[in-house]
C-alpha positions in Angstrom: 87.3 110.1 87.8 88.0 108.4 90.9 86.1 105.0 89.9 87.7 104.6 86.8 91.0 104.8 88.6 90.0 102.6 91.5 90.6 105.3 93.8 88.8 105.9 97.1 88.7 109.7 97.9 88.2 109.0 101.4 91.1 106.8 101.7 93.9 109.3 100.9 96.8 110.2 102.9 99.9 111.6 102.8 103.5 110.6 104.3 106.4 112.9 104.8 109.5 113.0 106.5 112.0 116.0 107.8 111.1 119.0 105.6 108.9 116.6 103.6 107.1 116.3 107.2 106.5 120.1 107.6 104.9 119.9 103.7 102.6 117.0 104.7 101.6 118.7 107.9 100.7 122.1 105.9 98.8 119.9 103.7 96.6 118.4 106.5 95.9 121.8 108.2 95.7 124.3 105.4 95.5 122.0 102.0 91.9 123.7 101.8 93.3 127.3 101.9 93.0 129.1 99.0 96.9 130.3 98.7 96.0 132.1 95.0 93.0 132.6 92.8 91.7 129.4 91.0 92.6 129.1 87.4 90.5 126.1 86.8 88.5 123.6 88.3 91.4 121.2 89.7 92.4 124.4 92.2 88.9 124.2 93.5 89.2 121.0 94.9 90.2 120.4 98.5 93.4 119.0 99.4 93.2 117.9 103.0 94.2 114.3 103.0 92.2 112.1 105.2 95.5 111.8 107.0 99.1 112.4 107.6 101.8 110.1 108.4 104.9 112.5 109.5 108.5 111.1 110.2 111.0 113.3 112.0 108.9 116.4 110.9 109.5 120.0 110.9 106.7 121.3 112.5 107.4 124.6 113.9 108.8 128.0 113.1 108.8 129.3 116.8 111.7 129.2 119.4 113.6 128.2 120.4 112.9 125.0 117.8 113.0 127.4 114.8 116.5 126.6 114.1 115.7 124.3 110.6 117.0 125.3 107.3 113.2 125.1 106.6 112.5 127.9 109.1 115.3 130.1 107.2 113.7 129.3 103.7 110.6 131.0 105.2 111.8 133.6 107.6 111.6 135.7 104.2 107.4 135.5 104.2 105.1 137.7 106.1 103.8 136.1 109.3 105.9 133.5 108.7 106.5 132.4 112.4 102.5 131.6 112.7 101.8 131.2 109.1 104.2 128.0 108.4 103.9 126.7 112.1 102.1 123.9 111.4 100.8 123.0 115.4 99.1 126.8 115.2 96.9 125.7 112.3 95.6 122.5 113.9 91.7 122.9 114.1 88.7 120.6 114.4 89.2 119.5 110.9 92.5 118.4 111.0 92.5 114.8 109.9 94.2 112.1 112.1 98.3 112.4 112.3 100.9 109.8 113.3 103.9 110.7 114.5 107.6 109.3 115.0 110.5 110.8 116.1 113.8 110.5 117.8 114.8 112.2 121.0 118.3 112.2 120.0 117.6 113.8 116.4 120.0 116.6 115.8 118.4 118.4 113.0 114.7 118.4 114.1 114.3 118.5 117.8 111.8 115.7 119.3 110.0 118.9 120.4 108.7 119.5 116.6 106.3 116.4 117.1 105.4 116.9 121.1 104.3 120.4 120.2 102.0 118.9 117.1 101.0 116.2 119.2 99.7 118.6 122.1 98.1 120.9 119.4 96.1 118.1 118.0 95.3 116.7 121.9 94.1 120.2 122.4 92.0 120.3 119.5 90.7 116.7 120.6 91.7 115.5 117.2 93.0 111.8 116.6 96.6 111.5 116.9 99.3 108.8 117.4 102.9 109.5 118.4 106.0 106.9 118.4 109.2 108.4 120.1 112.4 106.7 120.0 115.3 107.1 122.3 117.8 106.8 119.5 118.0 107.2 115.6 118.9 110.5 114.8 117.4 112.3 111.8 116.9 110.7 107.9 116.8 107.4 109.2 114.4 106.2 106.7 112.9 102.8 107.1 115.3 102.3 109.6 118.3 99.6 110.2 117.0 96.4 110.6 117.2 95.7 114.4 117.4 99.6 115.4 114.2 100.7 117.2 113.3 103.4 114.9 112.9 100.9 112.3 109.6 99.4 113.8 108.0 102.9 112.7 106.8 101.3 109.3 104.8 98.4 111.2 103.1 100.9 113.6 101.9 103.1 110.7 100.9 100.1 108.8 99.1 99.1 112.0 97.5 102.6 112.3 96.3 103.1 108.9 94.9 99.5 108.6 93.0 100.1 112.3 91.7 103.3 111.2 90.0 101.9 107.5 92.0 103.6 105.2 93.9 100.0 104.2 92.4 96.7 104.1 92.9 94.6 107.0 95.6 92.0 106.2 94.9 88.6 104.9 96.0 85.5 107.1 98.7 84.8 104.9 100.0 88.3 104.9 100.0 88.6 108.9 102.1 85.3 108.9 104.8 87.5 106.9 
């Protein structure tokens, strides 16, 4: 029961990094899809989150940026280029998405985030994107002082501004 656990079902989000960003993006765009016949009541629950944060995500399985390990893993599946390209799954009901990426990412080219932002914009869906000149890949929270280390604060501001987390108290905002 949501109430017993203190969970507001309108404030459930997901965050993913790199290949986990791909997974989070697929959940945001295809979380209501029936991938297999329902076995129990849980299988009938819509799994689309209310918002998603994708940090240096793998998004597309389409050329010329289909060079990630994620693309190699899904390439054995039918219709993999379209079915597993997050940008191809964006609809008028896709939840708001936050993106953070570095231009010098050698693993997941920044074009992944750019493609998803363009698809969100075309579908008139909310998207916030922060691009950094440097940071590479797998920066996590970022080293203190590095520009990419700003993303957690930017993400926190975004989720609070959209009402998914309560506004910070004056004492917390001073920290």
